[in-house]
All heavy atoms as a GROMACS GRO file, in nm:
protein
  562
    1MET      N    1  10.501  15.668   3.255
    1MET     CA    2  10.625  15.734   3.267
    1MET      C    3  10.740  15.651   3.205
    1MET      O    4  10.835  15.705   3.159
    1MET     CB    5  10.658  15.763   3.410
    1MET     CG    6  10.788  15.840   3.431
    1MET     SD    7  10.812  15.884   3.601
    1MET     CE    8  10.944  15.997   3.582
    2SER      N    9  10.724  15.521   3.198
    2SER     CA   10  10.832  15.439   3.148
    2SER      C   11  10.864  15.471   3.003
    2SER      O   12  10.979  15.453   2.960
    2SER     CB   13  10.801  15.289   3.162
    2SER     OG   14  10.688  15.256   3.082
    3SER      N   15  10.769  15.515   2.928
    3SER     CA   16  10.792  15.546   2.784
    3SER      C   17  10.879  15.671   2.764
    3SER      O   18  10.923  15.692   2.653
    3SER     CB   19  10.659  15.566   2.714
    3SER     OG   20  10.590  15.677   2.765
    4ARG      N   21  10.910  15.740   2.868
    4ARG     CA   22  10.992  15.859   2.858
    4ARG      C   23  11.145  15.824   2.865
    4ARG      O   24  11.230  15.911   2.840
    4ARG     CB   25  10.962  15.958   2.967
    4ARG     CG   26  10.821  16.013   2.951
    4ARG     CD   27  10.794  16.116   3.058
    4ARG     NE   28  10.655  16.163   3.050
    4ARG     CZ   29  10.601  16.244   3.134
    4ARG    NH1   30  10.674  16.293   3.232
    4ARG    NH2   31  10.481  16.283   3.117
    5TYR      N   32  11.173  15.702   2.901
    5TYR     CA   33  11.317  15.666   2.910
    5TYR      C   34  11.362  15.606   2.779
    5TYR      O   35  11.293  15.539   2.710
    5TYR     CB   36  11.331  15.558   3.022
    5TYR     CG   37  11.314  15.614   3.162
    5TYR    CD1   38  11.189  15.608   3.225
    5TYR    CD2   39  11.418  15.672   3.228
    5TYR    CE1   40  11.174  15.658   3.352
    5TYR    CE2   41  11.403  15.720   3.356
    5TYR     CZ   42  11.280  15.712   3.417
    5TYR     OH   43  11.264  15.763   3.546
    6GLU      N   44  11.496  15.633   2.753
    6GLU     CA   45  11.557  15.577   2.641
    6GLU      C   46  11.582  15.425   2.661
    6GLU      O   47  11.623  15.384   2.767
    6GLU     CB   48  11.694  15.643   2.618
    6GLU     CG   49  11.775  15.585   2.509
    6GLU     CD   50  11.915  15.646   2.498
    6GLU    OE1   51  11.964  15.694   2.601
    6GLU    OE2   52  11.974  15.639   2.390
    7VAL      N   53  11.545  15.350   2.562
    7VAL     CA   54  11.566  15.205   2.567
    7VAL      C   55  11.674  15.170   2.458
    7VAL      O   56  11.658  15.205   2.345
    7VAL     CB   57  11.442  15.124   2.538
    7VAL    CG1   58  11.468  14.974   2.541
    7VAL    CG2   59  11.333  15.160   2.641
    8VAL      N   60  11.780  15.102   2.500
    8VAL     CA   61  11.885  15.060   2.409
    8VAL      C   62  11.865  14.912   2.386
    8VAL      O   63  11.872  14.832   2.480
    8VAL     CB   64  12.026  15.087   2.467
    8VAL    CG1   65  12.133  15.041   2.371
    8VAL    CG2   66  12.038  15.238   2.498
    9ILE      N   67  11.837  14.875   2.257
    9ILE     CA   68  11.811  14.733   2.224
    9ILE      C   69  11.919  14.689   2.127
    9ILE      O   70  11.948  14.756   2.031
    9ILE     CB   71  11.672  14.717   2.162
    9ILE    CG1   72  11.564  14.765   2.261
    9ILE    CG2   73  11.648  14.572   2.122
    9ILE    CD1   74  11.422  14.764   2.207
   10TYR      N   75  11.975  14.573   2.154
   10TYR     CA   76  12.080  14.518   2.068
   10TYR      C   77  12.076  14.361   2.069
   10TYR      O   78  12.025  14.306   2.163
   10TYR     CB   79  12.217  14.568   2.111
   10TYR     CG   80  12.247  14.546   2.254
   10TYR    CD1   81  12.317  14.427   2.294
   10TYR    CD2   82  12.208  14.633   2.353
   10TYR    CE1   83  12.347  14.404   2.426
   10TYR    CE2   84  12.238  14.608   2.489
   10TYR     CZ   85  12.306  14.495   2.524
   10TYR     OH   86  12.334  14.469   2.656
   11TRP      N   87  12.128  14.307   1.964
   11TRP     CA   88  12.135  14.164   1.951
   11TRP      C   89  12.256  14.114   2.027
   11TRP      O   90  12.366  14.167   2.025
   11TRP     CB   91  12.151  14.119   1.805
   11TRP     CG   92  12.165  13.973   1.787
   11TRP    CD1   93  12.283  13.909   1.760
   11TRP    CD2   94  12.066  13.875   1.801
   11TRP    NE1   95  12.260  13.774   1.753
   11TRP    CE2   96  12.122  13.748   1.778
   11TRP    CE3   97  11.932  13.878   1.829
   11TRP    CZ2   98  12.055  13.630   1.783
   11TRP    CZ3   99  11.857  13.760   1.834
   11TRP    CH2  100  11.925  13.634   1.809
   12ASN      N  101  12.240  14.001   2.101
   12ASN     CA  102  12.347  13.940   2.174
   12ASN      C  103  12.370  13.799   2.115
   12ASN      O  104  12.286  13.712   2.131
   12ASN     CB  105  12.309  13.931   2.326
   12ASN     CG  106  12.419  13.872   2.404
   12ASN    OD1  107  12.439  13.750   2.407
   12ASN    ND2  108  12.486  13.957   2.478
   13ASP      N  109  12.485  13.784   2.052
   13ASP     CA  110  12.519  13.654   1.989
   13ASP      C  111  12.527  13.538   2.091
   13ASP      O  112  12.487  13.428   2.067
   13ASP     CB  113  12.648  13.663   1.913
   13ASP     CG  114  12.638  13.740   1.780
   13ASP    OD1  115  12.525  13.728   1.719
   13ASP    OD2  116  12.735  13.803   1.741
   14GLU      N  117  12.588  13.573   2.209
   14GLU     CA  118  12.606  13.463   2.312
   14GLU      C  119  12.474  13.408   2.359
   14GLU      O  120  12.460  13.289   2.372
   14GLU     CB  121  12.688  13.526   2.429
   14GLU     CG  122  12.723  13.420   2.530
   14GLU     CD  123  12.804  13.482   2.643
   14GLU    OE1  124  12.882  13.575   2.617
   14GLU    OE2  125  12.792  13.433   2.758
   15ASP      N  126  12.377  13.494   2.385
   15ASP     CA  127  12.249  13.450   2.436
   15ASP      C  128  12.146  13.424   2.324
   15ASP      O  129  12.037  13.374   2.350
   15ASP     CB  130  12.193  13.548   2.534
   15ASP     CG  131  12.274  13.561   2.657
   15ASP    OD1  132  12.337  13.461   2.703
   15ASP    OD2  133  12.282  13.677   2.717
   16GLU      N  134  12.183  13.465   2.206
   16GLU     CA  135  12.095  13.450   2.086
   16GLU      C  136  11.955  13.510   2.110
   16GLU      O  137  11.854  13.449   2.089
   16GLU     CB  138  12.084  13.303   2.043
   16GLU     CG  139  12.218  13.252   1.996
   16GLU     CD  140  12.209  13.111   1.940
   16GLU    OE1  141  12.104  13.045   1.952
   16GLU    OE2  142  12.311  13.065   1.887
   17CYS      N  143  11.958  13.636   2.158
   17CYS     CA  144  11.830  13.710   2.178
   17CYS      C  145  11.868  13.860   2.177
   17CYS      O  146  11.979  13.899   2.176
   17CYS     CB  147  11.769  13.667   2.310
   17CYS     SG  148  11.861  13.719   2.455
   18TYR      N  149  11.758  13.937   2.171
   18TYR     CA  150  11.772  14.081   2.182
   18TYR      C  151  11.774  14.118   2.330
   18TYR      O  152  11.700  14.065   2.407
   18TYR     CB  153  11.657  14.153   2.109
   18TYR     CG  154  11.671  14.153   1.963
   18TYR    CD1  155  11.618  14.047   1.886
   18TYR    CD2  156  11.741  14.253   1.896
   18TYR    CE1  157  11.631  14.047   1.749
   18TYR    CE2  158  11.755  14.252   1.758
   18TYR     CZ  159  11.700  14.148   1.684
   18TYR     OH  160  11.713  14.143   1.546
   19LEU      N  161  11.866  14.211   2.362
   19LEU     CA  162  11.874  14.263   2.502
   19LEU      C  163  11.831  14.406   2.499
   19LEU      O  164  11.859  14.481   2.407
   19LEU     CB  165  12.014  14.251   2.558
   19LEU     CG  166  12.067  14.109   2.564
   19LEU    CD1  167  12.211  14.111   2.616
   19LEU    CD2  168  11.979  14.016   2.650
   20ALA      N  169  11.760  14.450   2.605
   20ALA     CA  170  11.714  14.586   2.614
   20ALA      C  171  11.756  14.640   2.751
   20ALA      O  172  11.735  14.578   2.855
   20ALA     CB  173  11.562  14.592   2.603
   21GLU      N  174  11.819  14.760   2.750
   21GLU     CA  175  11.863  14.823   2.870
   21GLU      C  176  11.815  14.968   2.874
   21GLU      O  177  11.796  15.029   2.769
   21GLU     CB  178  12.013  14.828   2.878
   21GLU     CG  179  12.079  14.691   2.883
   21GLU     CD  180  12.230  14.700   2.891
   21GLU    OE1  181  12.279  14.751   2.994
   21GLU    OE2  182  12.296  14.658   2.796
   22VAL      N  183  11.796  15.024   2.991
   22VAL     CA  184  11.764  15.165   3.009
   22VAL      C  185  11.878  15.224   3.093
   22VAL      O  186  11.891  15.190   3.209
   22VAL     CB  187  11.628  15.182   3.080
   22VAL    CG1  188  11.606  15.332   3.110
   22VAL    CG2  189  11.519  15.125   2.993
   23PRO      N  190  11.962  15.305   3.036
   23PRO     CA  191  12.078  15.358   3.102
   23PRO      C  192  12.042  15.426   3.239
   23PRO      O  193  12.122  15.415   3.334
   23PRO     CB  194  12.140  15.459   3.006
   23PRO     CG  195  12.096  15.406   2.870
   23PRO     CD  196  11.962  15.349   2.895
   24GLU      N  197  11.934  15.496   3.247
   24GLU     CA  198  11.898  15.567   3.370
   24GLU      C  199  11.850  15.475   3.483
   24GLU      O  200  11.846  15.516   3.598
   24GLU     CB  201  11.789  15.673   3.342
   24GLU     CG  202  11.830  15.783   3.255
   24GLU     CD  203  11.795  15.755   3.110
   24GLU    OE1  204  11.777  15.636   3.070
   24GLU    OE2  205  11.784  15.851   3.035
   25LEU      N  206  11.812  15.354   3.451
   25LEU     CA  207  11.760  15.262   3.553
   25LEU      C  208  11.853  15.143   3.565
   25LEU      O  209  11.841  15.041   3.504
   25LEU     CB  210  11.620  15.215   3.513
   25LEU     CG  211  11.517  15.320   3.487
   25LEU    CD1  212  11.384  15.261   3.444
   25LEU    CD2  213  11.499  15.416   3.605
   26PRO      N  214  11.956  15.158   3.651
   26PRO     CA  215  12.061  15.054   3.662
   26PRO      C  216  12.008  14.923   3.730
   26PRO      O  217  11.912  14.926   3.808
   26PRO     CB  218  12.166  15.122   3.751
   26PRO     CG  219  12.086  15.218   3.831
   26PRO     CD  220  11.977  15.267   3.741
   27GLY      N  221  12.071  14.817   3.699
   27GLY     CA  222  12.051  14.694   3.773
   27GLY      C  223  11.952  14.595   3.706
   27GLY      O  224  11.918  14.495   3.768
   28TRP      N  225  11.910  14.622   3.582
   28TRP     CA  226  11.825  14.524   3.516
   28TRP      C  227  11.848  14.524   3.369
   28TRP      O  228  11.902  14.623   3.310
   28TRP     CB  229  11.675  14.552   3.550
   28TRP     CG  230  11.624  14.676   3.488
   28TRP    CD1  231  11.618  14.803   3.542
   28TRP    CD2  232  11.568  14.689   3.353
   28TRP    NE1  233  11.562  14.887   3.455
   28TRP    CE2  234  11.534  14.824   3.342
   28TRP    CE3  235  11.549  14.600   3.250
   28TRP    CZ2  236  11.476  14.874   3.224
   28TRP    CZ3  237  11.491  14.651   3.134
   28TRP    CH2  238  11.455  14.786   3.122
   29ILE      N  239  11.806  14.417   3.308
   29ILE     CA  240  11.813  14.408   3.161
   29ILE      C  241  11.695  14.313   3.122
   29ILE      O  242  11.660  14.222   3.192
   29ILE     CB  243  11.947  14.350   3.115
   29ILE    CG1  244  11.965  14.363   2.965
   29ILE    CG2  245  11.968  14.206   3.160
   29ILE    CD1  246  12.108  14.343   2.924
   30ALA      N  247  11.637  14.350   3.010
   30ALA     CA  248  11.523  14.268   2.959
   30ALA      C  249  11.570  14.200   2.829
   30ALA      O  250  11.672  14.243   2.770
   30ALA     CB  251  11.404  14.355   2.929
   31HIS      N  252  11.501  14.098   2.790
   31HIS     CA  253  11.542  14.029   2.667
   31HIS      C  254  11.416  13.982   2.593
   31HIS      O  255  11.304  13.985   2.647
   31HIS     CB  256  11.631  13.908   2.695
   31HIS     CG  257  11.561  13.799   2.765
   31HIS    ND1  258  11.539  13.800   2.901
   31HIS    CD2  259  11.509  13.681   2.717
   31HIS    CE1  260  11.476  13.687   2.934
   31HIS    NE2  261  11.449  13.616   2.828
   32GLY      N  262  11.436  13.945   2.468
   32GLY     CA  263  11.327  13.892   2.387
   32GLY      C  264  11.377  13.826   2.259
   32GLY      O  265  11.491  13.846   2.218
   33ALA      N  266  11.297  13.739   2.206
   33ALA     CA  267  11.334  13.666   2.087
   33ALA      C  268  11.341  13.754   1.962
   33ALA      O  269  11.414  13.726   1.866
   33ALA     CB  270  11.234  13.554   2.062
   34ASN      N  271  11.267  13.870   1.969
   34ASN     CA  272  11.280  13.966   1.863
   34ASN      C  273  11.275  14.103   1.922
   34ASN      O  274  11.260  14.124   2.041
   34ASN     CB  275  11.163  13.949   1.759
   34ASN     CG  276  11.026  13.955   1.821
   34ASN    OD1  277  10.994  14.044   1.899
   34ASN    ND2  278  10.942  13.851   1.798
   35TYR      N  279  11.295  14.203   1.838
   35TYR     CA  280  11.305  14.341   1.882
   35TYR      C  281  11.181  14.389   1.957
   35TYR      O  282  11.186  14.448   2.066
   35TYR     CB  283  11.327  14.431   1.760
   35TYR     CG  284  11.362  14.578   1.789
   35TYR    CD1  285  11.489  14.620   1.797
   35TYR    CD2  286  11.254  14.667   1.808
   35TYR    CE1  287  11.520  14.753   1.825
   35TYR    CE2  288  11.283  14.804   1.839
   35TYR     CZ  289  11.413  14.843   1.844
   35TYR     OH  290  11.442  14.971   1.875
   36GLN      N  291  11.067  14.356   1.904
   36GLN     CA  292  10.937  14.401   1.962
   36GLN      C  293  10.915  14.334   2.103
   36GLN      O  294  10.869  14.398   2.195
   36GLN     CB  295  10.821  14.366   1.873
   36GLN     CG  296  10.818  14.447   1.743
   36GLN     CD  297  10.918  14.397   1.635
   36GLN    OE1  298  10.974  14.290   1.646
   36GLN    NE2  299  10.930  14.475   1.531
   37GLU      N  300  10.952  14.210   2.110
   37GLU     CA  301  10.939  14.137   2.240
   37GLU      C  302  11.036  14.196   2.343
   37GLU      O  303  10.996  14.215   2.460
   37GLU     CB  304  10.962  13.989   2.223
   37GLU     CG  305  10.937  13.909   2.344
   37GLU     CD  306  10.962  13.760   2.318
   37GLU    OE1  307  10.881  13.700   2.242
   37GLU    OE2  308  11.058  13.701   2.380
   38ALA      N  309  11.156  14.229   2.303
   38ALA     CA  310  11.250  14.287   2.394
   38ALA      C  311  11.199  14.424   2.440
   38ALA      O  312  11.211  14.457   2.560
   38ALA     CB  313  11.387  14.303   2.325
   39LEU      N  314  11.142  14.501   2.352
   39LEU     CA  315  11.088  14.630   2.391
   39LEU      C  316  10.970  14.614   2.488
   39LEU      O  317  10.963  14.687   2.588
   39LEU     CB  318  11.050  14.711   2.266
   39LEU     CG  319  10.988  14.850   2.295
   39LEU    CD1  320  11.088  14.936   2.372
   39LEU    CD2  321  10.950  14.916   2.164
   40ALA      N  322  10.878  14.526   2.457
   40ALA     CA  323  10.765  14.501   2.544
   40ALA      C  324  10.808  14.456   2.684
   40ALA      O  325  10.760  14.503   2.789
   40ALA     CB  326  10.669  14.399   2.482
   41ASN      N  327  10.909  14.363   2.687
   41ASN     CA  328  10.960  14.320   2.814
   41ASN      C  329  11.033  14.433   2.891
   41ASN      O  330  11.023  14.439   3.012
   41ASN     CB  331  11.056  14.199   2.798
   41ASN     CG  332  10.981  14.076   2.749
   41ASN    OD1  333  10.858  14.066   2.770
   41ASN    ND2  334  11.051  13.984   2.688
   42ALA      N  335  11.101  14.519   2.817
   42ALA     CA  336  11.167  14.635   2.880
   42ALA      C  337  11.068  14.726   2.941
   42ALA      O  338  11.086  14.774   3.052
   42ALA     CB  339  11.251  14.706   2.775
   43GLU      N  340  10.961  14.753   2.872
   43GLU     CA  341  10.855  14.842   2.925
   43GLU      C  342  10.794  14.782   3.050
   43GLU      O  343  10.773  14.855   3.149
   43GLU     CB  344  10.750  14.868   2.818
   43GLU     CG  345  10.800  14.957   2.706
   43GLU     CD  346  10.704  14.972   2.589
   43GLU    OE1  347  10.607  14.894   2.581
   43GLU    OE2  348  10.728  15.060   2.508
   44ALA      N  349  10.770  14.653   3.052
   44ALA     CA  350  10.713  14.592   3.171
   44ALA      C  351  10.814  14.596   3.286
   44ALA      O  352  10.774  14.624   3.404
   44ALA     CB  353  10.676  14.445   3.140
   45ALA      N  354  10.940  14.572   3.255
   45ALA     CA  355  11.044  14.579   3.358
   45ALA      C  356  11.061  14.718   3.416
   45ALA      O  357  11.080  14.737   3.536
   45ALA     CB  358  11.175  14.525   3.302
   46MET      N  359  11.054  14.820   3.328
   46MET     CA  360  11.060  14.956   3.373
   46MET      C  361  10.947  14.990   3.468
   46MET      O  362  10.968  15.052   3.573
   46MET     CB  363  11.056  15.054   3.253
   46MET     CG  364  11.188  15.070   3.184
   46MET     SD  365  11.180  15.202   3.065
   46MET     CE  366  11.104  15.120   2.927
   47ASP      N  367  10.826  14.953   3.428
   47ASP     CA  368  10.709  14.982   3.513
   47ASP      C  369  10.730  14.916   3.650
   47ASP      O  370  10.700  14.978   3.755
   47ASP     CB  371  10.582  14.930   3.448
   47ASP     CG  372  10.544  15.013   3.328
   47ASP    OD1  373  10.592  15.126   3.314
   47ASP    OD2  374  10.461  14.959   3.246
   48HIS      N  375  10.778  14.794   3.652
   48HIS     CA  376  10.803  14.724   3.779
   48HIS      C  377  10.911  14.796   3.858
   48HIS      O  378  10.899  14.815   3.980
   48HIS     CB  379  10.837  14.577   3.752
   48HIS     CG  380  10.863  14.502   3.877
   48HIS    ND1  381  10.762  14.466   3.964
   48HIS    CD2  382  10.974  14.453   3.933
   48HIS    CE1  383  10.812  14.399   4.069
   48HIS    NE2  384  10.943  14.392   4.049
   49TRP      N  385  11.019  14.826   3.794
   49TRP     CA  386  11.136  14.893   3.856
   49TRP      C  387  11.086  15.023   3.922
   49TRP      O  388  11.122  15.049   4.041
   49TRP     CB  389  11.244  14.926   3.754
   49TRP     CG  390  11.376  14.962   3.813
   49TRP    CD1  391  11.489  14.882   3.826
   49TRP    CD2  392  11.418  15.092   3.858
   49TRP    NE1  393  11.593  14.958   3.879
   49TRP    CE2  394  11.550  15.086   3.899
   49TRP    CE3  395  11.350  15.215   3.870
   49TRP    CZ2  396  11.620  15.197   3.951
   49TRP    CZ3  397  11.421  15.325   3.922
   49TRP    CH2  398  11.555  15.314   3.964
   50LEU      N  399  11.010  15.103   3.849
   50LEU     CA  400  10.962  15.232   3.898
   50LEU      C  401  10.865  15.211   4.017
   50LEU      O  402  10.874  15.284   4.115
   50LEU     CB  403  10.894  15.313   3.789
   50LEU     CG  404  10.991  15.358   3.679
   50LEU    CD1  405  10.912  15.403   3.554
   50LEU    CD2  406  11.083  15.466   3.726
   51ALA      N  407  10.778  15.115   4.005
   51ALA     CA  408  10.683  15.084   4.117
   51ALA      C  409  10.756  15.045   4.242
   51ALA      O  410  10.725  15.096   4.355
   51ALA     CB  411  10.585  14.980   4.077
   52VAL      N  412  10.856  14.960   4.234
   52VAL     CA  413  10.930  14.914   4.350
   52VAL      C  414  11.014  15.032   4.408
   52VAL      O  415  11.016  15.048   4.529
   52VAL     CB  416  11.020  14.793   4.316
   52VAL    CG1  417  11.116  14.764   4.430
   52VAL    CG2  418  10.936  14.674   4.285
   53ALA      N  419  11.073  15.110   4.325
   53ALA     CA  420  11.146  15.224   4.370
   53ALA      C  421  11.060  15.320   4.449
   53ALA      O  422  11.099  15.373   4.552
   53ALA     CB  423  11.218  15.298   4.251
   54ARG      N  424  10.942  15.350   4.398
   54ARG     CA  425  10.843  15.433   4.471
   54ARG      C  426  10.804  15.369   4.602
   54ARG      O  427  10.802  15.443   4.705
   54ARG     CB  428  10.720  15.457   4.386
   54ARG     CG  429  10.736  15.559   4.280
   54ARG     CD  430  10.604  15.592   4.213
   54ARG     NE  431  10.626  15.640   4.078
   54ARG     CZ  432  10.620  15.567   3.968
   54ARG    NH1  433  10.585  15.441   3.976
   54ARG    NH2  434  10.647  15.617   3.849
   55GLU      N  435  10.779  15.244   4.605
   55GLU     CA  436  10.739  15.171   4.720
   55GLU      C  437  10.847  15.179   4.836
   55GLU      O  438  10.818  15.194   4.951
   55GLU     CB  439  10.707  15.028   4.685
   55GLU     CG  440  10.645  14.945   4.792
   55GLU     CD  441  10.614  14.806   4.741
   55GLU    OE1  442  10.534  14.793   4.650
   55GLU    OE2  443  10.676  14.709   4.795
   56LEU      N  444  10.975  15.171   4.791
   56LEU     CA  445  11.086  15.170   4.881
   56LEU      C  446  11.131  15.315   4.913
   56LEU      O  447  11.229  15.330   4.994
   56LEU     CB  448  11.201  15.090   4.824
   56LEU     CG  449  11.177  14.943   4.807
   56LEU    CD1  450  11.298  14.876   4.737
   56LEU    CD2  451  11.142  14.875   4.940
   57GLY      N  452  11.074  15.416   4.853
   57GLY     CA  453  11.115  15.551   4.876
   57GLY      C  454  11.245  15.591   4.815
   57GLY      O  455  11.310  15.683   4.860
   58ARG      N  456  11.282  15.521   4.708
   58ARG     CA  457  11.411  15.548   4.642
   58ARG      C  458  11.393  15.664   4.542
   58ARG      O  459  11.286  15.693   4.492
   58ARG     CB  460  11.460  15.429   4.570
   58ARG     CG  461  11.492  15.316   4.666
   58ARG     CD  462  11.597  15.224   4.618
   58ARG     NE  463  11.637  15.134   4.722
   58ARG     CZ  464  11.652  15.005   4.704
   58ARG    NH1  465  11.641  14.957   4.582
   58ARG    NH2  466  11.685  14.925   4.803
   59VAL      N  467  11.504  15.728   4.513
   59VAL     CA  468  11.508  15.836   4.416
   59VAL      C  469  11.486  15.774   4.278
   59VAL      O  470  11.552  15.679   4.243
   59VAL     CB  471  11.639  15.911   4.420
   59VAL    CG1  472  11.647  16.016   4.313
   59VAL    CG2  473  11.658  15.976   4.560
   60ILE      N  474  11.396  15.835   4.204
   60ILE     CA  475  11.370  15.786   4.067
   60ILE      C  476  11.439  15.884   3.969
   60ILE      O  477  11.408  16.002   3.971
   60ILE     CB  478  11.218  15.776   4.035
   60ILE    CG1  479  11.160  15.674   4.131
   60ILE    CG2  480  11.195  15.746   3.892
   60ILE    CD1  481  11.004  15.666   4.123
   61PRO      N  482  11.533  15.835   3.890
   61PRO     CA  483  11.606  15.924   3.798
   61PRO      C  484  11.507  15.980   3.695
   61PRO      O  485  11.415  15.918   3.649
   61PRO     CB  486  11.706  15.831   3.729
   61PRO     CG  487  11.708  15.705   3.808
   61PRO     CD  488  11.579  15.697   3.883
   62ARG      N  489  11.540  16.106   3.661
   62ARG     CA  490  11.461  16.173   3.555
   62ARG      C  491  11.507  16.115   3.419
   62ARG      O  492  11.625  16.083   3.402
   62ARG     CB  493  11.485  16.319   3.550
   62ARG     CG  494  11.426  16.394   3.669
   62ARG     CD  495  11.450  16.542   3.652
   62ARG     NE  496  11.370  16.617   3.745
   62ARG     CZ  497  11.247  16.665   3.715
   62ARG    NH1  498  11.197  16.639   3.597
   62ARG    NH2  499  11.178  16.731   3.803
   63PRO      N  500  11.414  16.102   3.326
   63PRO     CA  501  11.456  16.059   3.189
   63PRO      C  502  11.551  16.164   3.130
   63PRO      O  503  11.533  16.283   3.154
   63PRO     CB  504  11.324  16.055   3.113
   63PRO     CG  505  11.219  16.038   3.214
   63PRO     CD  506  11.271  16.112   3.338
   64ARG      N  507  11.650  16.116   3.062
   64ARG     CA  508  11.744  16.207   2.996
   64ARG      C  509  11.676  16.277   2.878
   64ARG      O  510  11.586  16.225   2.815
   64ARG     CB  511  11.862  16.131   2.931
   64ARG     CG  512  11.965  16.094   3.035
   64ARG     CD  513  12.084  16.051   2.955
   64ARG     NE  514  12.106  15.908   2.980
   64ARG     CZ  515  12.191  15.834   2.921
   64ARG    NH1  516  12.263  15.881   2.822
   64ARG    NH2  517  12.201  15.710   2.953
   65ARG      N  518  11.718  16.398   2.855
   65ARG     CA  519  11.665  16.473   2.741
   65ARG      C  520  11.769  16.455   2.627
   65ARG      O  521  11.888  16.476   2.645
   65ARG     CB  522  11.650  16.619   2.771
   65ARG     CG  523  11.539  16.641   2.873
   65ARG     CD  524  11.514  16.784   2.891
   65ARG     NE  525  11.504  16.844   2.759
   65ARG     CZ  526  11.456  16.969   2.739
   65ARG    NH1  527  11.429  17.044   2.845
   65ARG    NH2  528  11.448  17.020   2.616
   66LYS      N  529  11.719  16.415   2.517
   66LYS     CA  530  11.807  16.404   2.399
   66LYS      C  531  11.807  16.532   2.323
   66LYS      O  532  11.705  16.593   2.300
   66LYS     CB  533  11.757  16.288   2.305
   66LYS     CG  534  11.780  16.153   2.367
   66LYS     CD  535  11.925  16.123   2.364
   66LYS     CE  536  11.955  15.984   2.407
   66LYS     NZ  537  12.094  15.953   2.411
   67ALA      N  538  11.924  16.568   2.268
   67ALA     CA  539  11.934  16.688   2.185
   67ALA      C  540  11.886  16.648   2.046
   67ALA      O  541  11.915  16.539   2.000
   67ALA     CB  542  12.076  16.734   2.179
   68ALA      N  543  11.812  16.735   1.982
   68ALA     CA  544  11.770  16.710   1.848
   68ALA      C  545  11.881  16.735   1.754
   68ALA      O  546  11.961  16.827   1.766
   68ALA     CB  547  11.655  16.804   1.811
   69HIS      N  548  11.899  16.644   1.657
   69HIS     CA  549  12.006  16.658   1.556
   69HIS      C  550  11.944  16.684   1.420
   69HIS      O  551  11.839  16.627   1.387
   69HIS     CB  552  12.087  16.530   1.550
   69HIS     CG  553  12.161  16.504   1.676
   69HIS    ND1  554  12.270  16.567   1.719
   69HIS    CD2  555  12.133  16.413   1.781
   69HIS    CE1  556  12.311  16.524   1.836
   69HIS    NE2  557  12.230  16.429   1.872
   70ALA      N  558  12.008  16.773   1.349
   70ALA     CA  559  11.955  16.805   1.212
   70ALA      C  560  12.018  16.714   1.108
   70ALA      O  561  12.117  16.658   1.123
   70ALA     CB  562  11.982  16.954   1.181
   0.00000   0.00000   0.00000
């Protein structure tokens, strides 16, 4: 299910690494030395976030639907 969420990845000059965030899943951020590592770490963090939320009985946000642009 984690692959259904939008991941925003950007370079951070201050930390000198790529940061990855998922807007629907507040409270965490992943990082990596390169884009691919940041994405892999984000996917692992999402899976963990979702597992803990289920375990605690928390509401899990639905992935946003993106409108297709021509």
